[in-house]
N, C-alpha and C positions, 0 to 999 in steps of 0.2 A: 505577494504573488497571485496571479490571477489563476482561476480555478483550471483552465486548460494547462496553464504552466506546471501547475502543482500536478496534476496527472501526468503529465510529461516526464515531469520531475521523478515523481514516483515509480513510472514505469521504468526508467533508465537507472534507478537506485536499484529497483526489484531485479532487474536482469543482472545485474553487478552480484547482488545477493543470491540469485538463484542461476547461476550459470547453466544448469541441466535445464531451465526452461527459457533461456534467454530468447530463443527465434520464436516461441508461441507469445512471449510476454510483448516483444515488439510486433508482432503481428495482429496482437488483440485488440477487437473492434468492438465487443460486446459492452453495453452501458455497465454491467454490472463489474465487468472487470475492471473498466475504467475508475467506477467506483473505488473499487480496492486500491487501486494505484493511488488515487488521492487520498485515501483514506492513512494510507502507508505513510504518504510523505509528511502530511499533518502529523502524524504519531512521532515521525523523526524528528521534525522541526521542534516540536513541544520537548521532546527526551533531551535534544541536545541544547534548547536554550536552557533548560535545568541543569542538566550537566555542567553548563559552563558557569552559572551563577552558584553551583553548589547548593543549591536551595533546599532539597530534599532529596535524600538518596532512596528513600522507599520509594518515592515516586517515581522518580528514575528508573528505579527496578521494574514497575508497574509499567512504565511506557515500553521498557525494553520487552517485557512479555506479551505487552499489545502488539508489537511490532512482529515479533515469532507467529502470534496468533493470525496477523494479517498475512503472515508470509504463507501460513499452512492453508489458508483460505484461497491464496491466489494459486497454490500448486492445484488444488481441488478445481479450482474456476477454470483452469486452464484446460483440465479434462473434460468438461462438461461443455454438452451443446449449447450454442446461444440460446438463450432463454426468451421465446417470443412473447410471454406475457408480462416480461419484467416493466416495472414501473418505477420510476423515481419518487413520484408522489402516490401514497395510497389513496 
C-alpha cells in the first residue's frame, strides 16, 4: 500500500472509529494529522496480521494499545491549530 493510500485508509478507519470527530478527520490537511492517519493504519495492519496468525497475543495487545493511543492523539490533533513549524524530517 502506498503512503497516500495508507493515509487515506487510516483516515477512513479513524472516521468510523471516532464518529464524533468524523467531519474534522475527513477535512484534515495538516501534515501532522496526515502522519497520524498513516501511523494508525500501519498499526492496525500489523495488529491484524499478528491476530490472524495467532502469533503472539501479548504483541497483539500492545498494538491494540498503540491504536488507542493514536486515536487519543488524533482527537487532540483535531482541536489544535495547524502547526506552521511542522517538519517531517528534523
